C-alpha positions as CSV (number, residue, x, y, z in Angstrom):
1,M,-17.3,-4.7,-12.0
2,I,-16.4,-6.5,-8.8
3,V,-13.5,-8.9,-8.8
4,A,-13.4,-10.8,-5.4
5,G,-14.1,-14.0,-6.5
6,Q,-16.1,-16.5,-7.8
7,S,-19.1,-15.4,-6.4
8,Q,-20.3,-11.2,-6.1
9,S,-22.6,-11.8,-3.3
10,A,-21.8,-9.7,-0.2
11,Y,-21.8,-12.6,2.3
12,F,-20.1,-15.6,-0.1
13,L,-16.7,-16.8,1.6
14,E,-14.1,-18.7,-0.2
15,E,-13.5,-22.0,1.6
16,D,-10.0,-21.3,0.7
17,I,-10.2,-17.8,2.4
18,P,-10.4,-17.8,6.7
19,N,-13.0,-15.7,8.6
20,T,-10.2,-13.9,10.9
21,E,-9.3,-10.4,10.4
22,R,-6.5,-9.8,8.4
23,S,-4.8,-7.0,5.8
24,H,-6.3,-6.7,2.5
25,T,-4.9,-4.8,-0.7
26,L,-7.7,-3.5,-2.6
27,S,-7.2,-2.2,-6.3
28,V,-9.8,0.0,-7.1
29,L,-10.0,1.9,-11.2
30,V,-11.7,5.3,-10.5
31,D,-12.6,7.9,-13.2
32,N,-10.0,11.0,-12.2
33,E,-12.5,13.6,-10.7
34,P,-13.1,15.9,-8.0
35,G,-14.6,13.9,-4.7
36,V,-14.0,10.2,-6.0
37,L,-11.2,9.7,-3.3
38,A,-13.5,11.6,-0.3
39,R,-16.2,9.2,-1.2
40,I,-14.5,6.5,-1.2
41,V,-12.5,7.2,2.0
42,G,-15.8,7.8,3.4
43,L,-17.1,4.5,2.9
44,F,-14.4,3.1,5.9
45,S,-14.3,6.1,8.4
46,G,-18.5,5.4,7.9
47,R,-17.8,2.0,9.4
48,G,-15.1,2.8,11.8
49,Y,-12.3,1.2,9.7
50,N,-8.7,2.6,9.2
51,I,-6.9,2.7,6.1
52,E,-3.4,1.5,6.8
53,S,-1.8,2.6,3.6
54,L,-3.2,4.5,0.3
55,T,-1.8,5.8,-2.8
56,V,-3.6,7.2,-5.5
57,S,-2.2,8.1,-8.8
58,E,-3.6,8.6,-12.6
59,V,-3.0,5.6,-14.8
60,E,-4.6,6.0,-17.9
61,H,-4.1,10.0,-19.1
62,E,-5.7,9.4,-22.6
63,K,-9.2,8.1,-20.3
64,H,-8.5,9.9,-17.4
65,L,-8.6,6.9,-15.3
66,S,-6.7,6.5,-11.9
67,R,-6.1,4.0,-9.5
68,I,-6.7,3.7,-5.4
69,T,-4.8,1.1,-3.6
70,I,-5.8,0.5,-0.4
71,V,-4.7,-1.5,2.6
72,T,-7.0,-2.0,5.5
73,T,-7.6,-4.9,7.7
74,G,-10.9,-6.5,8.4
75,K,-12.4,-10.0,7.9
76,P,-13.7,-11.0,4.6
77,P,-17.4,-10.6,4.7
78,V,-16.9,-7.2,6.0
79,V,-14.1,-6.4,3.3
80,T,-16.7,-8.0,0.7
81,Q,-19.3,-5.5,2.1
82,I,-17.1,-2.4,1.6
83,M,-16.1,-3.8,-2.1
84,H,-19.3,-3.7,-3.0
85,Q,-20.4,0.1,-1.8
86,I,-17.5,1.3,-3.7
87,G,-18.4,-0.6,-6.6
88,R,-21.7,0.8,-6.4
89,L,-20.4,4.8,-6.7
90,I,-20.5,6.1,-10.1
91,P,-17.4,6.5,-10.8
92,V,-15.7,3.5,-10.2
93,H,-15.0,1.0,-12.8
94,R,-13.7,-1.7,-10.9
95,V,-12.7,-3.4,-7.3
96,T,-10.3,-5.7,-7.1
97,N,-9.0,-7.7,-3.7
98,L,-5.7,-8.7,-4.7
99,T,-5.1,-10.3,-1.6
100,W,-7.4,-12.8,-2.9
101,L,-6.1,-13.1,-6.5
102,G,-3.4,-14.7,-4.6
103,E,0.5,-13.6,-5.6
104,T,1.2,-10.0,-5.9
105,I,4.2,-8.0,-6.3
106,E,3.7,-5.3,-3.9
107,R,6.5,-2.5,-3.5
108,E,6.9,1.3,-1.2
109,L,9.4,3.6,-1.4
110,A,10.8,5.2,1.7
111,L,13.1,8.2,2.3
112,V,14.8,7.9,5.7
113,K,16.8,10.2,7.3
114,V,19.8,9.4,9.5
115,A,22.2,11.5,11.7
116,G,25.4,10.7,13.5
117,K,29.2,10.8,13.2
118,G,31.9,8.4,13.3
119,E,31.5,4.6,14.0
120,I,27.3,5.1,13.8
121,R,27.7,7.1,10.8
122,D,29.8,3.6,8.9
123,D,27.2,1.5,10.1
124,A,24.1,3.2,8.6
125,L,26.5,3.4,5.2
126,R,26.7,-0.6,6.0
127,L,22.9,-1.4,6.6
128,A,21.9,0.7,3.5
129,Q,23.8,-1.4,1.3
130,A,22.9,-4.4,3.1
131,F,19.2,-3.1,2.1
132,N,20.2,-1.7,-1.1
133,A,19.1,1.6,0.0
134,R,20.7,4.8,-2.4
135,I,21.8,8.0,-0.6
136,V,20.2,10.6,-2.2
137,D,21.1,13.1,0.3
138,A,24.3,13.2,2.2
139,T,26.0,15.9,4.9
140,L,28.9,15.8,7.3
141,E,25.8,15.1,9.9
142,S,23.3,13.4,8.1
143,Y,22.4,11.0,5.3
144,V,19.1,10.4,3.6
145,F,18.3,7.2,2.3
146,E,16.1,5.9,-1.0
147,I,15.0,2.6,0.1
148,T,12.5,0.7,-2.1
149,G,11.0,-2.7,-1.2
150,T,7.9,-4.9,0.7
151,P,6.7,-3.3,3.5
152,S,8.1,-5.6,5.8
153,D,11.5,-5.0,4.6
154,I,11.2,-1.1,4.8
155,D,10.1,-1.6,8.7
156,R,13.0,-4.3,9.1
157,F,15.7,-1.4,7.7
158,V,13.6,1.4,9.7
159,S,13.6,-0.5,12.9
160,L,17.6,-0.9,12.4
161,M,18.3,2.8,11.7
162,T,16.5,3.5,15.0
163,N,20.0,2.4,16.5
164,C,21.6,4.5,13.8
165,G,19.9,8.3,14.5
166,L,17.3,7.7,13.2
167,V,15.6,11.0,13.0
168,E,12.7,11.0,10.0
169,V,11.2,8.8,7.5
170,A,9.0,9.7,4.7
171,R,7.0,6.6,3.4
172,T,5.0,6.4,-0.1
173,G,2.1,3.6,0.7
174,L,2.1,0.4,-1.2
175,A,1.9,0.0,-4.7
176,A,0.4,-3.4,-5.7
177,V,-0.3,-5.5,-9.0
178,G,-1.6,-9.1,-9.1
179,R,0.9,-11.5,-10.6
180,G,0.7,-13.1,-14.1
181,K,-2.0,-12.1,-16.9
182,I,-4.8,-11.4,-13.6
183,G,-4.6,-7.8,-12.5
184,M,-5.9,-4.5,-13.1
């Protein structure tokens, strides 16, 4: 089942969706079985489109269903075509473009390692407090912070930490759900 607006045509564009390249968050509900992710990713790579973020996790253990959240950039007709092609795969139950649904709740988790001493170390702690980042590891020479937020919040935090001795960043990828009753 494809959820991409009113029409199911690959060439349909809603009037309020501009025909410009932009970021799209797709949510795909699939059977949890080997090879499904490779086939879905293959649809993107076969057409030369980049996946900016990809997260996968089992969401219904009893039914063996997993949710794949994909962030990509493209024009609406291309994204719609990819959605329809994903939807035709046998183990796919539903494809939803969360971007087209309107308001979504998006979060990402990052671990950020910062090394420094003295005043730089104090600056890193103050910034972490301002962003509600949690210290998950501390030594005399470094901190590892855990931060959860929107991708833009994490980007800002990482950017500010470069001045405090940023060493390493690990990000989980985007998790997203639609607001209200609509969702997946």
